[in-house]
C-alpha positions as CSV (number, residue, x, y, z in Angstrom):
1,X,0.3,-0.1,0.4
2,X,1.3,3.3,-1.0
3,X,-0.7,5.5,1.4
4,X,0.3,6.0,5.1
5,X,-0.1,8.0,8.1
6,X,1.3,11.1,8.4
7,X,2.1,11.1,4.5
8,X,0.5,13.1,1.8
9,X,-2.8,11.7,0.7
10,X,-2.2,10.5,-3.2
11,X,-3.7,13.9,-5.3
12,X,-5.8,13.2,-8.4
13,X,-8.1,15.1,-11.0
14,X,-11.4,13.3,-12.1
15,X,-14.5,12.9,-13.3
16,X,-17.3,13.3,-10.6
17,X,-21.2,13.1,-10.5
18,X,-22.0,16.3,-8.3
19,X,-25.5,17.5,-8.1
20,X,-26.7,15.8,-10.7
21,X,-24.0,17.1,-13.2
22,X,-20.3,16.0,-13.9
23,X,-17.5,18.1,-13.6
24,X,-13.9,17.7,-12.5
25,X,-12.8,17.3,-8.8
26,X,-9.4,17.2,-7.4
27,X,-8.6,16.5,-4.0
28,X,-6.2,19.2,-4.0
29,X,-8.7,22.0,-4.2
30,X,-10.1,20.5,-0.7
31,X,-6.6,22.2,0.7
32,X,-7.3,23.7,4.4
33,X,-10.4,21.4,5.0
34,X,-10.8,18.0,5.9
35,X,-11.4,15.9,3.7
36,X,-13.3,11.9,4.3
37,X,-13.2,10.0,1.3
38,X,-14.4,6.9,0.6
39,X,-14.6,4.1,-1.7
40,X,-17.0,1.4,-2.5
41,X,-16.9,-1.6,-5.4
42,X,-19.7,-0.9,-7.0
43,X,-23.0,0.8,-8.6
44,X,-26.0,-1.3,-8.7
45,X,-25.0,-3.3,-5.6
46,X,-26.8,-4.1,-2.4
47,X,-24.6,-2.9,0.6
48,X,-23.3,0.5,-1.5
49,X,-26.3,2.8,-1.4
50,X,-26.6,1.6,2.7
51,X,-23.4,3.8,3.2
52,X,-23.5,6.4,0.2
53,X,-26.5,7.2,2.3
54,X,-25.6,7.7,5.5
55,X,-22.9,9.8,4.1
56,X,-24.4,11.9,2.4
57,X,-27.4,12.0,5.3
58,X,-25.2,13.5,7.5
59,X,-22.3,15.3,5.7
60,X,-23.7,18.3,7.6
61,X,-22.2,16.8,11.0
62,X,-19.1,16.8,8.9
63,X,-19.4,20.0,7.4
64,X,-19.8,21.1,11.3
65,X,-16.4,19.8,11.5
66,X,-15.1,21.4,8.3
67,X,-14.7,18.0,7.5
68,X,-15.9,17.3,3.2
69,X,-16.8,13.8,2.2
70,X,-16.2,12.4,-1.3
71,X,-17.1,8.8,-2.0
72,X,-16.8,7.2,-5.5
73,X,-16.0,2.9,-7.2
74,X,-14.3,2.6,-9.8
75,X,-17.7,2.9,-12.1
76,X,-17.8,6.0,-14.5
77,X,-19.7,9.1,-14.2
78,X,-22.3,7.9,-15.8
79,X,-23.0,4.8,-14.0
80,X,-23.6,6.7,-11.1
81,X,-26.2,9.3,-12.5
82,X,-27.6,6.0,-13.6
83,X,-27.9,4.6,-10.5
84,X,-28.6,7.4,-8.5
85,X,-31.4,8.8,-11.0
86,X,-32.9,5.1,-10.6
87,X,-32.3,4.0,-6.7
88,X,-35.1,6.1,-5.0
89,X,-32.6,6.5,-1.8
90,X,-29.7,8.9,-3.9
91,X,-32.0,10.9,-5.8
92,X,-31.0,13.5,-3.4
93,X,-27.2,12.8,-2.8
94,X,-25.6,15.7,-1.0
95,X,-22.1,14.2,-1.4
96,X,-20.0,13.8,-4.8
97,X,-19.3,10.8,-6.1
98,X,-16.1,10.5,-7.6
99,X,-15.6,8.3,-11.2
100,X,-12.5,5.5,-10.9
101,X,-13.3,3.4,-14.1
102,X,-9.4,3.8,-14.6
103,X,-8.9,2.1,-11.2
104,X,-5.9,4.6,-10.9
105,X,-6.5,6.1,-7.8
106,X,-8.2,2.6,-6.1
107,X,-4.6,1.4,-6.8
108,X,-2.8,4.2,-5.8
109,X,-4.2,4.4,-2.1
110,X,-3.8,0.4,-2.2
111,X,-7.7,-0.5,-2.0
112,X,-8.2,-2.2,-5.6
113,X,-9.2,-6.1,-5.4
114,X,-7.3,-6.8,-8.4
115,X,-8.6,-10.1,-9.2
116,X,-12.4,-8.4,-9.5
117,X,-11.2,-4.9,-10.5
118,X,-12.7,-3.6,-7.9
119,X,-12.4,-1.5,-4.6
120,X,-12.7,-2.0,-1.3
121,X,-14.4,-0.5,1.3
122,X,-11.7,2.2,2.2
123,X,-11.9,5.0,4.0
124,X,-9.2,7.8,4.4
125,X,-9.4,11.3,6.9
126,X,-7.2,13.1,5.4
127,X,-6.3,16.9,7.6
128,X,-6.3,20.5,6.2
129,X,-2.6,19.9,5.3
130,X,-3.4,17.5,3.0
131,X,-1.8,14.5,5.0
132,X,-3.3,11.1,5.3
133,X,-4.2,10.5,9.4
134,X,-6.6,7.3,10.0
135,X,-7.7,4.4,6.7
136,X,-10.3,1.7,7.7
137,X,-10.8,-0.9,5.1
138,X,-13.4,-3.6,5.3
139,X,-13.2,-6.2,2.9
140,X,-16.2,-6.0,0.2
141,X,-19.7,-8.0,1.8
142,X,-19.3,-5.4,5.3
143,X,-20.7,-2.3,5.6
144,X,-18.7,0.7,7.4
145,X,-20.1,2.7,10.5
146,X,-20.5,6.2,10.3
147,X,-20.1,7.0,14.2
148,X,-17.2,5.7,13.8
149,X,-15.6,8.0,11.4
150,X,-17.2,10.6,13.2
151,X,-15.8,9.7,16.2
152,X,-12.2,9.5,14.8
153,X,-12.4,12.9,13.4
154,X,-13.4,14.3,16.4
155,X,-10.2,12.5,18.0
156,X,-8.2,14.0,15.3
157,X,-9.1,17.0,15.8
158,X,-8.3,17.5,19.5
159,X,-5.1,17.5,18.6
160,X,-4.6,15.1,22.0
161,X,-4.2,11.6,23.1
162,X,-8.3,10.4,23.2
163,X,-8.7,6.8,25.4
164,X,-10.6,3.5,23.3
165,X,-14.4,4.4,23.0
166,X,-13.8,8.0,23.7
167,X,-16.3,10.5,22.6
168,X,-16.6,14.1,21.8
169,X,-16.7,15.8,25.3
170,X,-15.0,13.1,27.1
171,X,-12.1,14.2,28.8
172,X,-8.5,13.7,26.5
173,X,-5.6,11.6,28.7
174,X,-3.0,13.8,29.6
175,X,0.8,12.6,30.3
């Protein structure tokens, strides 16, 4: 895996579905903000929409933390649009979906399942300086927990030591 904690997140510029429009999206354009970048395997599947909808519905909670959410898969922007237009829960998506159909980003981030040509469920928290601060990778059948992503984001944003099960507002550890 080429992506490492504390190292710069690989930049990319790709087509994305943003509010039913196709736009070029660059990771570097988010400098100065936290970014939650998450990948899912494929459009038109069963577990993926549950995650995308949850991230979308809770995007305001991320924004309150100066964090932008970006989703994506190894599908094209056209597939994203077709899926969002046909799936009732995805019609009002509030987050962009990047199109990694060349599989370059998934490969560079170390989450490409080569034998299937799809991305594992990779989640990356990237700080305002563009450095990777957290990586979580789930196998294909296991959906992720957005509460945990927010909890880790809150912990990272304290700049302090946080104990196991720590939640925002609780005491941090002092050495």
